[in-house]
C-alpha positions as CSV (number, residue, x, y, z in Angstrom):
1,M,26.5,9.5,9.6
2,I,26.5,6.3,11.2
3,N,25.7,3.4,8.6
4,S,23.0,1.9,10.4
5,E,19.1,2.0,9.7
6,W,18.1,2.5,13.2
7,L,19.9,4.7,15.8
8,T,19.8,4.6,19.6
9,V,19.2,8.0,21.4
10,G,22.8,8.1,22.4
11,E,24.0,7.8,18.9
12,V,21.6,10.5,17.6
13,A,22.8,12.9,20.5
14,S,26.3,12.4,19.2
15,E,25.4,13.1,15.7
16,L,23.7,16.2,16.5
17,G,26.0,17.4,19.4
18,V,23.3,17.6,22.0
19,T,22.4,15.4,25.1
20,A,20.4,12.1,25.1
21,G,17.7,14.0,27.1
22,R,17.5,16.8,24.5
23,V,16.9,14.0,22.0
24,R,14.2,12.4,24.0
25,Q,12.6,16.0,24.3
26,V,12.7,16.6,20.4
27,I,11.0,13.0,20.1
28,V,8.1,13.8,22.7
29,E,7.7,17.0,20.7
30,K,7.4,15.1,17.5
31,R,10.0,17.0,15.9
32,I,12.0,13.8,15.2
33,L,9.9,10.5,14.7
34,G,11.0,7.5,16.8
35,K,9.7,4.2,17.7
36,K,9.9,2.8,21.4
37,F,11.0,-0.7,21.7
38,G,10.2,-1.9,25.2
39,G,11.9,1.1,27.2
40,A,14.4,2.2,24.5
41,W,13.7,4.7,21.6
42,A,15.0,4.0,18.1
43,I,15.1,6.5,15.5
44,N,15.6,6.0,11.7
45,S,18.9,7.3,10.3
46,A,17.0,9.0,7.4
47,E,14.7,10.7,10.1
48,V,18.1,12.2,11.7
49,E,19.2,13.4,8.4
50,R,15.8,15.1,7.7
51,F,16.0,16.9,11.0
52,K,19.6,18.1,10.5
53,S,18.4,19.5,7.1
54,L,15.9,22.0,8.8
55,E,16.7,25.4,9.3
56,R,16.5,26.4,13.1
57,S,17.4,29.4,15.2
58,P,20.2,28.8,17.7
59,G,19.4,29.2,21.4
60,N,16.3,28.4,23.6
61,P,13.1,29.5,21.6
62,N,11.1,29.8,25.1
63,L,13.7,32.5,26.3
64,K,13.0,34.5,23.1
65,K,9.1,34.4,24.1
66,Q,9.7,36.2,27.5
67,V,9.9,39.9,27.8
């Protein structure tokens, strides 16, 4: 984990192995809490660790709903 209290979307994306767009989507879904300063999101490093500790199924959950 990066030793900084507040992380950028890009830093979180690198930490999670996803795109910056996906990080923004998860913030909008309120699955990761972030604060917007001007036009940029900032995410607390403790929040990233909390998100990483959650159990999640791999893959797109929307595709699993389709029959």
